[in-house]
LUMPA-303025 format. One record per residue (C-alpha): x, y negated, z negated; residue in three letters; residue number from 0. Coordinates in nm, 2 decimals. Layout:
px / py / pz / type / seq
X / Y / Z / ALA / NUM
...
END
This chain:
px / py / pz / type / seq
0.58 / 5.85 / 1.28 / MET / 0
0.42 / 5.59 / 1.50 / LYS / 1
0.11 / 5.58 / 1.28 / MET / 2
0.31 / 5.52 / 0.96 / ARG / 3
0.50 / 5.23 / 1.14 / MET / 4
0.16 / 5.08 / 1.25 / HIS / 5
0.02 / 5.10 / 0.89 / LYS / 6
0.35 / 4.97 / 0.76 / LEU / 7
0.33 / 4.66 / 0.98 / ILE / 8
-0.03 / 4.59 / 0.90 / ILE / 9
0.04 / 4.62 / 0.53 / ILE / 10
0.34 / 4.38 / 0.56 / LEU / 11
0.12 / 4.13 / 0.76 / GLY / 12
-0.13 / 4.13 / 0.50 / LEU / 13
0.11 / 4.09 / 0.23 / LEU / 14
0.28 / 3.80 / 0.42 / SER / 15
-0.07 / 3.63 / 0.47 / SER / 16
-0.14 / 3.67 / 0.10 / PHE / 17
0.19 / 3.53 / -0.01 / LEU / 18
0.14 / 3.23 / 0.24 / PHE / 19
-0.20 / 3.15 / 0.13 / MET / 20
-0.09 / 3.17 / -0.25 / SER / 21
0.20 / 2.92 / -0.17 / ALA / 22
-0.05 / 2.66 / -0.02 / CYS / 23
-0.27 / 2.67 / -0.33 / GLY / 24
0.03 / 2.60 / -0.55 / ARG / 25
0.01 / 2.21 / -0.49 / GLY / 26
-0.19 / 1.99 / -0.73 / ARG / 27
-0.56 / 1.97 / -0.70 / ASN / 28
-0.57 / 1.59 / -0.77 / GLU / 29
-0.29 / 1.35 / -0.64 / PRO / 30
-0.05 / 1.18 / -0.85 / GLU / 31
-0.05 / 0.81 / -0.80 / LYS / 32
0.30 / 0.68 / -0.75 / VAL / 33
0.37 / 0.29 / -0.81 / VAL / 34
0.70 / 0.14 / -0.73 / THR / 35
0.80 / -0.22 / -0.81 / LEU / 36
0.99 / -0.42 / -0.56 / TYR / 37
1.12 / -0.77 / -0.53 / ASN / 38
1.32 / -0.73 / -0.20 / ASN / 39
1.22 / -0.90 / 0.13 / THR / 40
1.11 / -0.59 / 0.31 / TRP / 41
0.73 / -0.66 / 0.29 / ILE / 42
0.79 / -1.02 / 0.43 / MET / 43
0.99 / -0.89 / 0.72 / GLU / 44
0.75 / -0.61 / 0.81 / LYS / 45
0.42 / -0.76 / 0.74 / TYR / 46
0.44 / -1.12 / 0.66 / MET / 47
0.66 / -1.29 / 0.92 / ASN / 48
0.42 / -1.57 / 0.96 / GLY / 49
0.55 / -1.71 / 0.63 / ILE / 50
0.84 / -1.93 / 0.70 / GLN / 51
0.98 / -2.03 / 0.36 / GLU / 52
0.92 / -1.88 / 0.00 / TYR / 53
1.11 / -1.86 / -0.32 / ASP / 54
1.05 / -1.50 / -0.40 / HIS / 55
0.80 / -1.20 / -0.38 / VAL / 56
0.72 / -0.94 / -0.62 / ILE / 57
0.51 / -0.65 / -0.52 / TYR / 58
0.40 / -0.29 / -0.60 / GLU / 59
0.40 / -0.01 / -0.33 / GLN / 60
0.13 / 0.24 / -0.41 / VAL / 61
0.06 / 0.60 / -0.26 / TYR / 62
-0.08 / 0.92 / -0.37 / PHE / 63
0.15 / 1.23 / -0.39 / ASP / 64
-0.03 / 1.56 / -0.33 / TRP / 65
0.25 / 1.78 / -0.43 / GLY / 66
0.38 / 1.85 / -0.06 / GLY / 67
0.02 / 1.95 / 0.05 / ARG / 68
-0.05 / 1.62 / 0.24 / SER / 69
-0.10 / 1.65 / 0.60 / ILE / 70
-0.02 / 1.35 / 0.82 / GLY / 71
0.13 / 1.01 / 0.72 / PRO / 72
0.08 / 0.84 / 0.38 / THR / 73
-0.11 / 0.53 / 0.37 / GLU / 74
0.06 / 0.28 / 0.15 / TYR / 75
-0.10 / 0.00 / -0.05 / ARG / 76
0.10 / -0.33 / -0.13 / PHE / 77
-0.02 / -0.57 / -0.39 / ARG / 78
0.18 / -0.87 / -0.53 / GLY / 79
0.27 / -1.22 / -0.57 / ILE / 80
0.43 / -1.45 / -0.30 / LEU / 81
0.58 / -1.77 / -0.45 / TYR / 82
0.61 / -2.03 / -0.17 / LEU / 83
0.83 / -2.32 / -0.15 / THR / 84
0.65 / -2.67 / -0.18 / ASP / 85
0.69 / -2.73 / 0.19 / ASP / 86
0.55 / -2.40 / 0.31 / GLU / 87
0.26 / -2.41 / 0.07 / ALA / 88
0.16 / -2.76 / 0.21 / GLU / 89
0.21 / -2.62 / 0.56 / ARG / 90
-0.02 / -2.33 / 0.53 / ILE / 91
-0.28 / -2.54 / 0.34 / TRP / 92
-0.29 / -2.78 / 0.63 / ASN / 93
-0.26 / -2.52 / 0.90 / GLU / 94
-0.55 / -2.30 / 0.80 / TYR / 95
-0.91 / -2.35 / 0.68 / GLU / 96
-0.94 / -2.24 / 0.32 / TRP / 97
-1.25 / -2.15 / 0.16 / ASP / 98
-1.29 / -2.16 / -0.22 / LYS / 99
-1.37 / -1.80 / -0.35 / THR / 100
-1.41 / -1.62 / -0.68 / ASP / 101
-1.10 / -1.47 / -0.84 / ALA / 102
-1.06 / -1.11 / -0.72 / PRO / 103
-1.03 / -0.83 / -0.97 / GLN / 104
-0.64 / -0.85 / -0.98 / PHE / 105
-0.53 / -0.48 / -1.01 / GLU / 106
-0.15 / -0.44 / -1.09 / PHE / 107
0.03 / -0.17 / -1.28 / GLU / 108
0.40 / -0.30 / -1.26 / LYS / 109
0.35 / -0.67 / -1.16 / VAL / 110
0.28 / -0.89 / -1.46 / GLY / 111
-0.07 / -1.01 / -1.42 / VAL / 112
0.03 / -1.30 / -1.65 / ASP / 113
0.22 / -1.46 / -1.36 / PHE / 114
-0.11 / -1.47 / -1.14 / VAL / 115
-0.24 / -1.79 / -1.28 / GLY / 116
-0.58 / -1.92 / -1.31 / ASN / 117
-0.67 / -2.07 / -0.98 / GLY / 118
-0.87 / -2.22 / -0.83 / PRO / 119
-0.84 / -1.95 / -0.56 / TRP / 120
-0.90 / -2.00 / -0.17 / TYR / 121
-0.91 / -1.75 / 0.11 / SER / 122
-0.88 / -1.78 / 0.49 / SER / 123
-0.99 / -1.52 / 0.73 / GLN / 124
-0.75 / -1.67 / 1.00 / GLN / 125
-0.46 / -1.66 / 0.78 / PHE / 126
-0.54 / -1.30 / 0.71 / ASN / 127
-0.57 / -1.22 / 1.09 / LYS / 128
-0.24 / -1.41 / 1.17 / ASP / 129
-0.03 / -1.27 / 0.89 / ASN / 130
-0.19 / -0.93 / 0.81 / TYR / 131
-0.29 / -0.81 / 1.15 / SER / 132
-0.17 / -0.45 / 1.10 / THR / 133
-0.31 / -0.41 / 0.75 / LEU / 134
-0.64 / -0.39 / 0.58 / ASN / 135
-0.68 / -0.69 / 0.35 / VAL / 136
-0.84 / -0.62 / 0.02 / ASN / 137
-0.78 / -0.97 / -0.07 / TYR / 138
-0.53 / -1.25 / 0.00 / ALA / 139
-0.59 / -1.55 / -0.23 / VAL / 140
-0.40 / -1.89 / -0.23 / PHE / 141
-0.39 / -2.13 / -0.53 / ASP / 142
-0.19 / -2.41 / -0.33 / GLY / 143
0.15 / -2.27 / -0.45 / LYS / 144
0.15 / -1.88 / -0.46 / LYS / 145
-0.04 / -1.61 / -0.26 / LEU / 146
-0.17 / -1.32 / -0.44 / VAL / 147
-0.24 / -1.02 / -0.22 / PHE / 148
-0.37 / -0.66 / -0.20 / ASP / 149
-0.34 / -0.50 / 0.14 / VAL / 150
-0.31 / -0.14 / 0.26 / ASN / 151
-0.19 / 0.03 / 0.59 / GLN / 152
-0.47 / 0.11 / 0.84 / ILE / 153
END
């Protein structure tokens, strides 16, 4: 009787291990890219509190969904357009040293790229340090009126 019980426990253990491994393999092999459009002030309060005045901001939050198989926190990417007030645009233009730069490859899926404008574009390393210290900056360019940004969590 003990031998049968021992075999039954081993078989049940193997069966549960097999079922567990099968369930782990059910997720997607490739992640699904999830892009959500926002026009709220959350990003300003969370990451850009050095900006004092602005008219509005529109941005995308991008992340990859692995179908429940992801281990650890999700790193979000934010890309969008920040429309500054005239006074704020003048303030940051005068407060930071801006270097003329080529237009980056603006990559938006839900933000209308038509609203980006034609530049000329300027960037500032000190502005990025002061305003995006907890983010990796892919680009943040300024045309004297609006700021176009692409940043992600580190």
